[in-house]
N, C-alpha and C positions, 0 to 999 in steps of 0.2 A: 503493500500500500504507501509506505514512505516513497519506494524507488517509483512508482506510478505519479504521487505528486512532485517530486522533484523534475522528471521526466516534462510534466505538463506545466510547469513552473519556466523550464527551459524553453519549452517550444513558445509559451506565450512572451518571454524576454525577445528570442528569435523574432516573432512577429513585429514585437513594438519596435526594435530596433529596423526592421525593414521598411516598416510603415514611414519611419523617418528618415528613411534612405534617402529618397528624392529631392527635400531640402538641401541635403549634405552635397550633394553632386549636382546641382544646378550651375551651370556654367560650362565653361568649353574647356578641356584638358588635354595638355600636350607635352610632348619632350623635345629639346634642345639637346641635339647629340654634337659634340665636339672635343677632339682632343682626350678620348678615353673615357670621357664623363658623359653621362646620361641624366639631362638636367629639367624637371618638371616645371613647367609653366598652368597654372588656375587661372582662368579670366572669369571673373564675375561681376556682377552691376550691371548698370545703365549702360551698356554696347553702344544701345541707338543714341547716345548724347554725341559719338565720335570723339571723346575726350578719353584718355587712356592713361591711368595714375599707374606706371612701372614700380612697382615697390622693390625697394634695395636693402635687403634686410642686412642688420648687424652681427657680429661677430670680431674675425670671421669663424664663420663656423656655426651661426645660429641658422633660422629659416624661415622664409616666409609662408608656408602650409598655416600653420597655426594662429599667428596673426590674422590670417585669414577669416577668422572663426571670432574676431575681436569684436565687440557692440560697436567702438568708433569704427573698424573699417565697413561695417554693415550700415551704418547710418550714412558715412560718403559715397558708398555704393549706388544709394537712392537716385545720385547726381552722376556720378562717373563710372567707367568702365573700370576695375583695376585690376593689373598683372600681377599675379603671386608666383616670382621667379625663386627656385631654390636652387642655390649658387652650388658649383661644383664640392665635392666633398661635403656640403651642409644639406642639412635637413633630410629629404627623401630623394635626393639626387643618388643615381647609381652608376654602375662601370666599375671601371679601375683604373681611374686618373695614375699617373706616375706622379711622385712628390715633385720630379722638376715642373709640373705643370702648375704649381701653385705659386704663381707667381702674380703679381699686380697685371702685368700685359696682358696674359692669358684671362684675368677675368673681365678684362677690359674686350676683350676677343668676345668670351662667352656673351656679353651685356650685349655687344653688337649684331651678333646672330639673333638674340632676342628682339632687340629693338627691330631689324631687317624682316622677321617672321611676323612679328605683330601689325609691321606697313603692310606687308603681302597679303595677310590672313584677311585684315579688316580694311583694305582699301584706304590706306593712306591716312589713318586717325591722327590728331594731335596726340602725342607723348610726353606725358610729365613724368620726370624723375621725382620721386619720392624716398628719400634716402635717409637712415637712421644709424648713427654711429659709423661704423665701418661702413656699413650702405652710402653714408654722405660721402665720405673719401672714396668710396670706387666711382659714385658720380659725379665727382668732382676731378678724378684720375680721365673717365672716360671723356668728359666736357674740354679738357684738357688735352685731348691729342688728336692730334691731325684736324680735319674738318669734320671730326663724328657730331658736333654739337649742330650741326646744321640740320640733323634731323629730330632736334629735341626740341621743343616749345617751350620747357620751364623747368624749373628745379626747385626742390622742395630739399632744403639741407639743414637736416635735425641733428643735434649733437654730436656732430661729425669728430671722426679719429682722423681728420685728416693731414695732421701734423703731430705725429707721436715723439718726435726728437725733444719738439717744445714743451707738449703737452702732459706725456708722462712725469716728466720731473713736477709740474703744476698738481699731478693727481697724487703722487708720492707726498706732497707737501699737505694735501688735503687729509690723507689718511694720517700723517704725523698729527695735526690739529685735532683731529679725531679724538685717538689714542691719548694727548694730553687733556681731552675733555672727558673721557672717561676714567683716567686716573683720578681727575678731582673729584669726581662724583665716586670713587672708590669703587666702580665696576670692572670685575675680572683685573683687578690691577696688574699682577704679573704678565699675563698676557700683552695688554696694551702698554705695560712699560718695554717689553719685548719690541714690540712693533716700533714705539715711538724710536727706541734707542737707533733701530734698526735702520728708519726712514731717515733719522739724522744723519747717516754716514754719507747720504746723496749718493745712493749706488746707481751704479753704469747701467741705464733702463735698455741699454740696446744689449744686453745681456740676458738671453733669455732665462737661463735660472733665476735670474733677479726676477724680471717680471711674474713669474708664475709663485713667487714668495709673497710681492707687493698684492697680485691679484687675489692672493688666499686673506691678505689682511682688508684689501678693499671691499672683498664680497662680505664684510663682516661689518661692515660700515653703514650709514643710509647716502651713500653715493649714487644709489640708484633711484631711490623714493625718498623724497624729503621727510615724511611721514611713515615708517615702515608701516605701521600702523594703521593708516589709513584703508578702509574697504574700498575696495575696487572690483571693477566689471570685468574678469576674467575672460577666456572663450568660453563661449555659448555650447562647444560640445564637449558631451561627458564622456566616461568610459563607457556607457551602451552606445552612445554615437559614434565615437571613434572607431566601434567595431563595424561601422558601415559606412564610415566616410573614407577618405583615401590618406588618410593618416597611417603610421607605423610605427615601431620603436626605433626604426631607423632613424628617426628625429634626436635619440638621446647618444646613439653613437659616432652619426657621422663627423658630427664637430668634435668630436673628442681625438678623432684620428685625423682631423686638418689642421687645429690648432699647432701644434707642435711643429709641423712640418711646414706652415707657412708663416716665414719672419716677416713682418713688417715693422720692427721694433725701430729702424732708421727709416720710415715713411715721413716726407716732408713735402708735401703738395702745395704750400702758401704760396711761392711764385708762378709756379704751373697755373694757380686758379686766375691769374690775371687775364689768362686768355679767355677766360668764359665771358659769352656774349649774351648766353640766355639770361632772360626776366626769372630772378631768386627770390626767395625766399629764406631768410635764415632764422631758423627759430630753436630757442634754446631754455634749458630748465636753469633758471637762476642759482640753484643750487646743486647742479651738476656736480659729481665728484669725478665721474670717469672721466669726462672730457670736460673739464670746468670753463667758465663763463668767458675767461679771458681767451680762451680759443674759439669761442662764438665770435667774441670782436673780430679775431685774427682771420677767421672766415669770411664776413660780413666784408671788412678793409681788401681785403685781397682780391676777391671775387670780382673779376671784370676792371681791377683797380680804382684808386681812389676817384676819378671820374664817370665812373660806369653808374650811372642814375636807374638803372632797370633792376633794383635789388633795394629790399628791403627786410629789415631785423624785427621779431616780433622776441621778448621776453617772457616767459612763464616764472610770474614770480614766486609762485607758491610749489615750484617742482623741482627737481631733480633732475636724473638722466630719463624715467619714463615720463615726461609730460603730456605725451598720446594718452595716458591714461589717470596722471594723477589730475590734469586740468582739462577733461576732456571738451567741454563747452566750448572753452576759451580756445583750443587748438582747432577743435571741427572747424569754428567760426573765421578763424585766421585764414585755414586751408582752403575755406570755401570762397573768403572773398579775394585770397590770391589766384587762384584757377578762374574764378568765374572772371576775373580782370585783365584776362592774357587775351 
């Protein structure tokens, strides 16, 4: 009897998730194959608008698949089509790319194939880059390369890691200051004393071992969320939905393979960004501890150079690195205002 009840419950769960399947699969799903990588692109939202937001996820080694289920994404999809692309070695990407292909130049080449595919598949739509963190750096690298920017109509650069040579030491200082605050509060004093003292040595952040040590400290600060206790809306796909969506466990493993093999610690695109001539929105969290607000001003200053007037900057005063969920209303308002004004 118990076995029968268990089987019935399992059947009901399967039927329930099957009923939900259609909503998770609405859209166009295809793969870009290049240099050993098979990279998924999922297009959702208002395709009829003719305006495509190409989402450039963070990391390196993050993903675009899970953010496609965020409420903020679904709200903006009412107005525009969104193209969610998982980069090589990231998210749900497949294949067996050589570690030698993990270069900024290769990622730019991959991105250009995504752009060309969208142009061919959807009859030359407007394409706007929306890059977060590493994604902002990748968008900057693409737009600074040859004449590629002629294919792009706008750029939303959010909390970008475009200059890690100057940016990482500022983030190390953020960790040091946070550690001092914790010591004053007598919170885990031994741990934060160790962190403070290490940061005070001004470690060489082009050394991978130093980066990963720093990253361990950073993950325990409020660098990502100004208020870690803030209740925010996460992805709307739960455990049952995952069974019938396109998500898989690869989300949790690909990035761990990529990160130690893709060295961007000497990345500095600031001077290259002067070549960018597409309308740009720089949007930054005032309290970002990953890519601090100074790097936001750096991005704004260098994009197009000082004489370029088709750029604007929005500072999210109550956000850290994840302002798109910490201040959703202001983020959505700023996003729509910029795209609709192009």
